[in-house]
C-alpha distance (Angstrom), angle and dihedral (degrees) to the residues before:
residue distance angle dihedral
M1 . . .
K2 3.83 . .
K3 3.84 90.4 .
K4 3.79 91.1 52.3
I5 3.82 92.1 48.8
F6 3.75 89.1 48.7
S7 3.83 89.1 52.2
I8 3.76 89.4 55.2
I9 3.75 91.4 51.6
L10 3.81 91.4 49.6
A11 3.81 91.7 48.4
V12 3.78 92.3 52.0
A13 3.84 90.5 45.9
L14 3.81 89.8 52.3
V15 3.79 91.6 53.1
A16 3.81 90.5 47.3
S17 3.76 91.6 51.4
M18 3.83 90.8 50.1
M19 3.81 87.7 51.3
T20 3.81 91.0 53.6
V21 3.78 92.2 48.4
A22 3.80 89.7 50.7
M23 3.79 91.9 51.2
V24 3.78 91.9 50.1
S25 3.80 91.2 48.2
V26 3.80 92.1 53.1
S27 3.84 93.8 52.4
A28 3.83 97.1 36.2
N29 3.84 95.2 114.3
T30 3.79 97.8 70.2
D31 3.80 133.5 41.8
A32 3.79 126.5 -130.5
N33 3.81 89.1 -79.2
G34 3.82 95.8 51.8
R35 3.83 93.6 -105.2
Y36 3.77 119.8 139.8
V37 3.80 120.3 -90.3
P38 3.83 116.3 -176.8
S39 3.78 120.7 -119.6
T40 3.77 90.3 -138.8
T41 3.82 135.7 51.5
D42 3.82 92.3 -140.4
T43 3.79 95.6 95.2
H44 3.81 145.7 133.9
K45 3.76 122.6 -142.7
Y46 3.83 114.9 -123.8
Y47 3.78 125.5 -173.3
F48 3.82 127.7 -158.6
Y49 3.80 129.4 -162.5
M50 3.76 104.3 -148.8
P51 3.83 110.7 -158.1
K52 3.80 113.8 -121.1
N53 3.82 90.7 -126.1
W54 3.76 88.7 67.5
E55 3.79 86.5 71.2
N56 3.76 117.4 93.2
S57 3.79 143.2 137.5
F58 3.79 91.1 -60.7
T59 3.83 95.4 53.1
K60 3.76 132.3 70.0
D61 3.81 134.2 -146.7
T62 3.84 116.5 -85.7
I63 3.78 92.4 14.2
A64 3.84 127.2 123.1
G65 3.74 129.2 151.1
I66 3.77 132.9 -140.6
Y67 3.82 128.5 -168.8
W68 3.76 137.8 -173.4
W69 3.81 130.8 169.6
D70 3.80 103.8 -159.3
G71 3.78 133.2 51.2
T72 3.81 133.6 26.7
D73 3.83 114.6 -9.0
A74 3.84 89.6 5.0
G75 3.79 118.1 178.1
A76 3.76 126.6 -118.9
S77 3.79 116.6 -80.9
V78 3.77 131.1 -146.0
D79 3.83 88.4 -115.9
G80 3.80 89.2 67.0
S81 3.80 98.2 -105.7
N82 3.84 121.2 135.7
E83 3.80 89.9 25.3
G84 3.84 111.5 -165.4
A85 3.76 94.1 25.8
A86 3.79 127.2 112.7
Q87 3.79 112.3 -55.9
W88 3.78 125.0 -148.6
P89 3.03 128.2 -35.1
G90 3.81 81.9 38.8
V91 3.81 127.6 -150.5
I92 3.78 130.2 -21.5
A93 3.78 116.1 -102.3
Q94 3.79 126.2 -136.5
Y95 3.78 115.1 -94.7
E96 3.83 120.4 -123.1
G97 3.79 105.9 173.7
T98 3.81 148.1 -56.5
Y99 3.81 120.8 -104.7
A100 3.80 137.9 179.4
E101 3.80 95.7 -78.2
G102 3.80 102.8 30.2
S103 3.75 144.8 -48.6
I104 3.79 131.9 -65.3
Y105 3.78 123.3 -135.6
Y106 3.78 133.5 177.6
I107 3.73 142.7 -165.2
N108 3.76 136.3 -163.0
C109 3.79 95.4 -132.2
P110 3.85 125.0 -167.7
T111 3.80 110.0 -104.6
D112 3.80 92.6 -128.9
V113 3.84 90.7 67.4
G114 3.80 108.6 105.2
Q115 3.80 101.2 -175.6
I116 3.82 135.1 22.5
V117 3.81 135.7 -174.4
W118 3.80 120.9 -148.7
N119 3.79 118.2 -155.9
N120 3.82 142.9 163.1
Y121 3.81 90.9 -103.0
V122 3.78 95.5 -107.3
N123 3.80 120.1 129.0
G124 3.77 102.1 -142.9
G125 3.77 94.5 -177.4
T126 3.78 120.4 -148.9
R127 3.77 137.2 -73.1
E128 3.79 136.6 -152.9
L129 3.76 138.0 -171.0
I130 3.78 114.1 -88.3
N131 3.78 87.0 -135.8
P132 3.85 110.3 27.5
D133 3.84 89.6 -156.3
D134 3.80 94.9 53.4
E135 3.82 120.0 61.3
N136 3.80 89.7 -167.8
S137 3.82 94.9 55.5
G138 3.77 93.5 94.1
Y139 3.82 129.8 -124.5
K140 3.72 137.2 -77.1
Y141 3.84 114.9 -148.6
Q142 3.77 127.8 -143.3
L143 3.79 90.8 -142.2
S144 3.79 111.9 2.8
E145 3.79 137.6 -51.6
E146 3.76 90.9 -116.6
Q147 3.79 93.0 52.7
Y148 3.80 92.3 44.0
F149 3.77 92.1 58.7
A150 3.82 93.1 40.9
A151 3.80 90.8 65.1
F152 3.82 115.5 90.9
Q153 3.76 129.4 -179.8
T154 3.77 144.1 163.4
C155 3.76 123.4 -114.9
N156 3.80 118.7 -101.4
I157 3.78 102.8 -62.2
G158 3.79 121.8 -151.9
S159 3.80 106.3 -126.4
E160 3.79 102.0 -174.7
Y161 3.82 115.1 70.8
Y162 3.79 144.4 -66.8
D163 3.77 123.9 -96.4
P164 3.83 116.4 -141.7
G165 3.78 109.0 -76.8
E166 3.84 94.2 15.1
S167 3.83 94.0 106.5
D168 3.79 129.4 37.3
L169 3.81 90.6 -147.3
Y170 3.82 92.6 52.2
P171 3.84 105.5 32.9
D172 3.77 91.8 169.2
G173 3.76 92.4 51.4
L174 3.80 128.0 -125.5
D175 3.75 125.8 -81.3
E176 3.77 113.4 -82.5
E177 3.83 92.4 -141.3
T178 3.81 98.7 52.4
G179 3.78 98.8 24.4
F180 3.78 112.2 165.9
D181 3.79 95.0 -16.0
N182 3.81 110.8 150.2
M183 3.81 91.2 4.6
I184 3.82 127.8 124.2
F185 3.80 128.7 -130.9
V186 3.83 114.1 -137.8
C187 3.80 122.5 -170.3
D188 3.79 122.0 -122.3
V189 3.80 116.7 -152.8
N190 3.82 88.7 -153.3
K191 3.84 90.5 62.2
Y192 3.77 100.1 68.5
S193 3.79 127.4 147.8
F194 3.80 140.5 152.4
N195 3.77 129.4 -98.4
E196 3.80 107.9 -122.2
L197 3.76 92.0 -149.5
S198 3.80 101.6 51.2
G199 3.83 102.9 14.1
K200 3.78 87.8 -125.9
G201 3.77 122.0 143.1
Q202 3.80 114.7 -108.7
Y203 3.79 133.1 -168.0
G204 3.74 129.3 -128.7
G205 3.79 123.0 -160.9
E206 3.75 144.0 149.8
W207 3.77 142.1 -84.5
Y208 3.81 118.2 -115.2
Y209 3.75 134.5 -178.9
Y210 3.76 109.1 -98.7
Y211 3.80 117.9 -138.9
G212 3.83 98.1 179.1
D213 3.81 131.2 -108.5
G214 3.77 92.4 65.3
K215 3.84 94.0 -58.8
Y216 3.80 123.6 127.4
G217 3.78 141.6 152.6
V218 3.77 147.1 153.2
Q219 3.81 96.1 -84.1
P220 3.84 117.5 89.6
T221 3.86 93.5 -124.6
L222 3.78 136.7 36.0
E223 3.84 90.3 -123.8
E224 3.80 90.5 58.0
A225 3.81 92.0 46.2
V226 3.85 91.6 50.0
A227 3.81 90.6 48.8
A228 3.85 90.4 50.2
G229 3.83 91.6 44.7
E230 3.79 90.3 -125.0
V231 3.82 105.1 119.3
M232 3.80 110.7 138.2
D233 3.80 113.3 -155.2
T234 3.80 125.6 112.1
A235 3.77 92.7 40.3
Y236 3.80 120.2 53.1
Q237 3.80 106.3 -119.0
P238 2.96 135.9 -121.1
P239 3.87 89.2 44.8
F240 3.74 108.7 -85.7
D241 3.77 129.1 169.0
M242 3.74 98.9 -129.7
D243 3.79 95.1 -175.5
S244 3.79 95.0 56.1
T245 3.74 127.5 83.9
P246 3.80 111.3 -103.4
I247 3.81 113.5 -106.9
E248 3.75 109.2 -95.3
P249 3.78 111.8 177.5
S250 3.79 110.6 -157.1
N251 3.76 100.3 -146.4
P252 3.82 114.8 26.9
S253 3.74 118.1 -163.4
D254 3.76 120.3 -119.3
D255 3.79 93.5 -105.8
Q256 3.81 90.9 56.0
K257 3.78 93.8 55.9
T258 3.80 119.9 96.3
T259 3.79 125.2 -151.9
T260 3.77 110.1 -118.6
A261 3.80 139.5 172.9
P262 3.80 117.4 -103.5
T263 3.76 108.6 -66.4
T264 3.76 106.5 150.1
T265 3.79 134.1 57.1
A266 3.74 129.1 154.8
A267 3.78 113.4 -154.4
N268 3.76 98.7 -178.3
T269 3.77 144.5 12.3
D270 3.78 98.7 -117.3
S271 3.79 126.3 106.2
T272 3.80 114.1 -87.0
K273 3.74 96.6 -155.2
P274 3.81 108.2 140.8
T275 3.79 126.3 -142.4
A276 3.77 123.3 -136.1
G277 3.79 145.2 150.8
N278 3.75 127.1 -91.6
P279 3.85 122.3 -69.9
S280 3.80 116.6 -83.2
G281 3.79 140.0 154.4
N282 3.81 94.3 -82.8
A283 3.74 141.7 27.6
S284 3.78 95.9 -117.4
S285 3.80 91.7 73.3
S286 3.82 90.5 68.3
T287 3.77 116.6 95.4
N288 3.79 123.1 -100.8
D289 3.76 87.5 -101.8
T290 3.80 92.4 65.4
A291 3.78 95.2 117.4
K292 3.80 96.8 37.7
N293 3.82 124.3 103.5
N294 3.74 139.5 167.4
S295 3.79 95.7 -82.4
T296 3.76 130.2 76.4
D297 3.79 90.7 -115.3
N298 3.75 112.5 56.9
G299 3.83 97.6 -175.3
T300 3.81 95.5 -114.3
I301 3.76 122.7 114.3
Q302 3.76 101.7 -82.7
T303 3.77 122.5 -123.0
G304 3.80 90.7 -155.8
D305 3.78 118.3 -125.7
A306 3.82 91.8 -146.3
S307 3.75 92.4 51.5
M308 3.78 91.7 48.6
A309 3.82 91.1 49.8
F310 3.80 90.3 50.5
I311 3.78 91.9 50.9
V312 3.77 93.1 50.2
L313 3.80 92.3 45.7
F314 3.78 92.3 47.8
S315 3.78 92.4 48.3
V316 3.81 93.3 49.3
V317 3.80 91.6 49.4
A318 3.82 91.1 46.7
A319 3.79 90.9 50.0
A320 3.79 91.0 50.0
G321 3.75 90.9 48.3
V322 3.77 92.1 52.7
A323 3.77 91.1 49.0
I324 3.82 93.8 49.1
F325 3.81 92.4 46.4
A326 3.81 92.3 49.0
R327 3.82 90.5 46.3
K328 3.78 91.2 54.9
R329 3.81 89.6 49.4
I330 3.83 89.6 53.8
F331 3.77 102.4 41.0
G332 3.80 100.4 26.3
């Protein structure tokens, strides 16, 4: 009798452990602070130097977003693909530190991701002319004019490697195997274009080797950069007036626009301002509400409340079934 009762306990424990594994699997794409964690170990580490003038009343300390629409853990696209995945502005990156000219973030990004878009984790929504036939009719905004101009992003950034001759800084190209692994993307105010989808301004820039502590350059190691006298640290390079408002032309001409893949979608009309703790040396110091905001869609990869409820219900029913079956075996 004791052995049979013990068997019941083991069976119920097994079901409970399966339930726990299922719960972990559902929420495996973010950590306890809501920051992105890849679902694969095949990753490259990318850094981003977010300019301090990307911070405003809609942003929060230690928060930057990153979005991609193709590859592992891809976000949802405006064409309807990847339904249920992270919507724009994507997922929240890990926080490295704050320096004189901005903050540095990083992500362990799946290697099959070909392009990424960094942003300040503000969904600016879209806008359109009040009268499509009159360029002087003014604009109507999906969310608000203030929020529209508070959202900053890069252009679509190639995240694989450089072929020889593709970059002036790296004329011999970069190794196809390692690509931009452990490199940092820095915006360049001179590389400015318009997102065809939203009409929003977007910044280009360049990849640099990252040495840590806010230092970067075009040499593979810090020692080589020091020897060449080309360590970039206290001053944001390329030259960038961090105290000015980024140029944001209101009506770009057709020849200024660039064709881009889907990078912006606004799912609701609520504010997308995130809430988080104060800056620190690591992401774990933020509160558990790091990824949350005032809308129903916080931009992180969703765990899915309905899915979680189903898993719990299924597990409870399964456990009860096992217990009833075992009881019948014991008592007949």
